[in-house]
N, C-alpha and C positions, 0 to 999 in steps of 0.2 A: 795785684790786687785779686788771687787768689783767697788770699790769707786774710785780706776786709768782708769779702763774701763769705768765705768758712767759720771764719772767725782766727779769735791771737795763740788758740790753745785747743790739744788734746785732748778735750773733753767736747769742746765744738764740731771736732770733725767726725767721733766719736757719735756727737745725738744726726750728723747728715746725713752719716751712710745707713742709721736702722731708722730716721722718722722722717725723712724729709717725702715730703709732696711729691707727688708725679711733672715733673718737668715737662713744659709745655709747649708746642709753637704759637708763633703770636700768631697765626693762622686756626690754630686751634680754642688758640684763648677765644678770640673770636665767634668764631660758629659757637663755642657752648655759649656766650652767652647769651647770642641768637636767639638762642633752638632753649633758650631759658627764661629767652624775653617773649618767644612769640609763647608760651607756654603759660606769662602768667599774666600777660592781655594779650587774649587773643581776637577784640576787637579793644580800638578808644571811640571813644569819641571826642571831638578836643572843641576847643573855640579858637580863634585867636586870628590877628589883621597879617593881611598879606604882604609881607616884603618881598621885596631881591629875588620880584620875578624874573620869571628867565622861559620862555621857550622855544624850546630848539628845536633845528633842525630834521631829529630826527620823528618829533612831533609827545617827544616828553617834557612833561610841565616841571620848573627844578625852581623851588622857593624856599620864606619861611613865616610858619606862624609865629610871632608876637605878640604879648602882649605887655607890661608895666613895665616886669622886670624878669620877664624870660625870654626868650626863644629857640625856635626847634628846626635846624632842617627840616623842607620836606620834597618825599622826588610825588608824580604824577607819572604812571606809565601810558604811554599813549593809547593803550587798548580802551582803561579807562577816562583818560582825558573827552578822547570821541566821545565819548556819550555827555560829559556835559554840558546843560541846556540852558549855561551863562558864558559869557568870557571874561573871567575873572582878572579882575585887575588890582594894579597895587593900590596899596590902604581900605581895599575889602576886605568889613569882615566877615569869616565863610565857619560855617559848620564844615565840621568833616566826617569820616567813620573810614581807622586808619588800622595799619601794625604798625605796631613798633619794632623797629629792628635798627640791626646795625652797617652800616655804609666799607665792608671789609677793608678795602682797601687804606680809608684814609683811619679805619676806627672812632668813625662819626658816628654820634648817637642820631637816625634819621628817621619819620616818619612814615610812612611807605601808603598813600594814597589809595584809596577807593569809593568812597562819592567825598562829593564837595555838593556844596547847596550853599545858596547869600543865608544870614545864620539870620534864626527864625521863622522857620519853616516846621518846626516839633520835630517830633518820632515820627513821623508818616512814612519819610523817606530811608530813614535803617526797616518798617517794617516792611514793607516795598522791597528791599537789597536780601531781607532775610526772607522771605514767600517766594523770591526770583530764586535764589541759592538750590533754597532747596525744591519747587517744580524742575528743575535743572535737574538735581542733577535726579531727579529721577526717572530725565526723562519726556520728559513734557514736552519741549523746545525742540525736540533734536528734530535736525531737519528731513528725515532718513522718513519720520512717518507721514508727513505732508504733504501734500496735494496744489497742482498748480490745476487751478478751477479752467475749466471750459472753453477759450477759445470765443466762441460762439454763445455763450446759452441761450436754451430756447425765453429762460424769463433771467429775472433779476428780484431778489427777496429783500427788503431792508428795513433793521431795525435799532426803532432808535423810536426819541416821542415825537408825537403830530406835531408839537411844537414845535419842534425843536428847530434852529435859522438851516440844520446842517440837513434835515431832509427836505429844504427848499434847493439848496445848493446841489443838491444830490440825482431831484427828480431836474431838477432844469439843465443838468450837465447830460442826464441819460439824456432828456428825448431833445437836446441838440445834440445830439452823436449819434442816437437809430430811437427817431419818433416810433416807432414804430414794435419798441424792445416793450413787452408785459411788466410790470412793478410789479409788485403783491409787497406792500405792507405791514409787517405785525410790530404792533404798537406799544411798548416799554416804558419804560420809566429807567433816566440816563444817570440823573442824581438822585438822595441820600439814603435812608438807611434799609430800601424795600428795595431800592436799583439790582442791588444783582438779585435775589432776587424774581422780580420782573422780566430782568437780559435772560433771563435761566430758559422760564414759559417760556420765553420768546422763541427760541431757539429749539425748545423742543416741541414748539407747537410749524413750527416749521419744517423742520426732521417730518413729522408726523405725517401733514399736508401733503410730504414730496412735493410743490409745486413748483421747482426752480430750480435753479442749477445751482447759482452760488449763491451765501447771504455775505449780505455788508453791514455790518457793526460797525454803526458811526454817530458823530458825537460831535457838536462843536470844541472850539479854546474854552479853558477856565486852569482853575489856581488847580493844584495838587491835592486840596481838597473837593473842589467842583469832580475834579474827575479817578476822586479811587472808585464809586462805582464797580471802574472795569479793576482796579487788582485788588478784588476777590478772589480764593486761595478755589469757592465753589463753582466761579463762570469759566474763571480758566478752565476745570477739569471739563465742562458742557464742552466751554468751544474748543479741544481737543479730545474730546469724540463727538461731533456734530457725523455725520456722514456728509453733510452737504460742507464743499469750501465756504471758507471762512475767510471774508476779508475786511481789516480792519482798519477807518478810516476815524483817529481820537484824540481830536485837541490839531494844534499845532505843526508843525513840523519839529518841532524841539519836546512835544510833550511824547513819555513814552512810558505803554502801561504795560500790565501783568500778560492786561488780552489782544497789545500785542502780537509776545512773543509767541501765546499760546495756535492765535489766526494761523493762517495757512501761508497767510499774503499780508505784511504791513505796507499800509498805506500811508505816508506820508501827515492828508486830512481829506476831509470828509468827499471834497471833489475829488481828489486822486482818489479814492477807492471806485469811485462810477467809473474811473476813466478803466485803471484796470480791469473794472468788471467788462465792460462794453467797449466795441470800436466801434470807430465810423463806417461808417456809409461807404468813403471815400475808400477809407482805408482797408476793406474787405474787397473795393475795384479794384483799385489800387495790387494787394494778392492774388486774384483769380486774374489779369493781366500777368503779373509778373508767369504767373505759373499757368499760362496761354502758351505765352513766348518758351518758357523751362519747357514747355511739351511740343510745341512743332519743334526747338529745338533741338531736342533730341530725339523726334519722332526722324530730324532733315539726316538726326545724322546714322544714324540705325541704315534708313536708305540708299545712305550711299556706304553703308559696312557692306548690306548686301550685292547694291551695283558689285563692288565690286570681289566682293566673292563671285556672282555671277561670271565675268569681265572673267573671271580666273579658271572658273570650271571651265568655262567655255574655249578656252584656250587649248589645255588638256584637252577635251573633249576630240571625238576621227568616228571616222562613221563607219561601221563596218565591215564590210572589205577589201579599207587598206588599217585596219585594224588586226584579219586575216591575215593580209599581205605581209606587216609586219611581224608578226606569229612566226609564220611560214620563214620569213628569212632567218630569223632569229632561229629558228630550228635546223632547219635547215647546215648554219653554221657552224651551231654547235655539235652537228652528224658530226661534220667540220673535225672537228675539233677532238671531239672520242674514239671516231676509227683510225687505228695504229699507221702508218704505214706500210705497204704489200697485204695489206689486210683482199686484197681483192682474189690476189691471186695465194691468197690461205684459202677463200671461199670457193676459187675456183675446182683447186684442188682435193675442196671436203667434197663438191657435188662429186666430183669425177671417182673417187674413191668409193661412197657413199655407192654411186651409180652400178660400178662393179661387185661391192659385197650384193648388193639383192640380186644380179643375176646370176653370182657364187648359191648365193643361198636359195633363186629358182632351180638351179640346176640340181643342186645338189636335195630338194624335196621332190624336182620327180623321178628320179635316183630310189629315195629315199620308196617312196610310193612301187613303180615296178617289178622291186624285192618283195614291201608287204604285200605285194598280187601277187608274187607267184608261192609265198610262202602260204598264203592263205587257199589259194587253188592246191596246190602239196597237201594240207593240211586240211582240207574236205574230202580230200580220195581216197585218205586216213582217217573221218569220221564216225565212230562207233553209227547214224545215222545211214551211211549208205550201204552198212552189210546188213543193217533190219531190211535194211528196200530186196533186198536181196532175197528176203521169205527166212529169213532168222531172228529167234527173239533172244530177250534182257531176260533172262530171270534176275530177282530178285526174294530177298529172304526176307521176312517178319522188320529182322535189323537197316532193311535198305543194303546189306550187302551182297554182290555178286555170288551165283550158287554156282560153281563149275566143273563140285565133281557128287552125284547122286550118292557117293556111301554119306557127308552131311547132310541128307535128305534121314526122313523117317513116315510110314503114318501120321496124314494129324497135321504136319505141317500146313504151311500156309505162305503160297509163292506168289509173287508178280510179275507177272510179263508185260516186262517192256515193246509191243511192237513199230513195226515201221508210221501206225499209223494210232495211235492209242494204245491200251493197256487191259490184262485180265487180269481177273484173281482167280490161284487152283489149288484146290486140294488136294496136299498126295494122298491117295490109296496104297499105291505098291512100289517096290521098285524094282526096272526091268530085271532079265536075266544077267544080260550082261554084264550092269551093275555087280549083283551077285556074283557074276564071278572072275570079274577084276577083283 
C-alpha cells in the first residue's frame, strides 16, 4: 500500500521527501475550505424551491433549495428562523440571503440562511439587513441606552398621519383606557419619498415643545414598500436621539422595521402601542389597592415587632430599689469571695499594733520636747544677750569682727557697740594707759 502511494522507484521516494505538500487532517482541510468559501462568497442571494423541509424541535429549520438541474442543503438557525415573516412550506419559491459554508461532520456543502422571503420582494430586504447590521454594530440598538416609558404619563404624543386608520385606533384605545389622558398629535407623512423627513420633523417638534412624557410612532399594516419610510437611517438616528421615550407600533405583528429596533419599546401594532403607553383606570385602582394592602401588612408587621420588643424590654425592667438591692447583694457576695480566711484577725492585730505604735510615738515626742526645753533653758543662760542685759557691750570693728584686745585698735577706728537694747557707733581717739602698759 505504501509503495502504491509513494510510487514504484527511488525517484518517487526522493521527490516526496523534498517536494511533498503539507499533510492535513480532514477537519483541518474542511476548516480551510470553509474559510476560503466565506472569504470568496461573503453573502449570497439565492433563489430556489424549498424541498425536504424539516422543522426541528430545537427551532432550527433544515431544507434543500433546488431548481431543475441541482439542489443544495440549507440550514436556518433558531435565532434567524424566529424572525421569519411567513411560514415556509414544501414547494415555496423563496429568495434567501445566505453564507456558503461546509458542514464539517459530513463534509457537506451547505447554505447557512440569514434571511428568507417569498421570491419577488426585490432588493429591499437586503437593504434592510445591511442597514440593520450597520446600526447594530454602532450600538444604536443596545438595550442599555433605552429607557422605560413612564408608568403614568401626564400626556401622550402621537406621530402619524391625520388620515391614518392607526390614529383612530390609538385614539379609541386611549379614550377607552383613560378618557382624561391628554393626547397631542404631531402630524407627519407615513408613506412616500418625503415621509422619513416628515417623521423626523415631527420628532424634533415634539422634543422641542416637550408637552408629553412619551411618543407613539404608529402606522397601520402594509407591504414592505408601504412601510419602507420607517427603514430610513436618518429617522432611526433621530428616534435614538429623542429626549422623549418612543414606543413604535408599526404595521402588524409580523412587520419589523429599523424604527422598531431604534425605539425604546416596540409594540406589535398601533393599538398595542397605545396599551403600552397608557394604563387603564381599573389597573391603577388595582395597583393602589395592592399598594395599600402591602402598606397595611407592612405596618402591622412593624407594630408586631415593636410590641415584641416592648414585651421583651418590660420583662427586663426592674424597680430602682430592687436593682439597688440586687447590686448590694452582688457586692456583698463579691466582697466575701475577695476576703481571704483569717483576714478579720489580721485586721484586728494590725489595728492593735498601729495603736501601740501611735502611743509609743507620742511618748517619744513628749520626751524629746522635754529634752529640747532643757537645752533651750541652758542655752538661754549662756546667750550673749543675757550678758548684755547686765550692762556689758559687744564691740565690733568695721568688718563685723568682735574686738577683745585694745592693742588691735588705733586712733580713728570706727567701732560698733552692741548694747542689750540698741547699738551705737564710736570713734577711737586714744587707747587707755592700761592697754599701753600691757
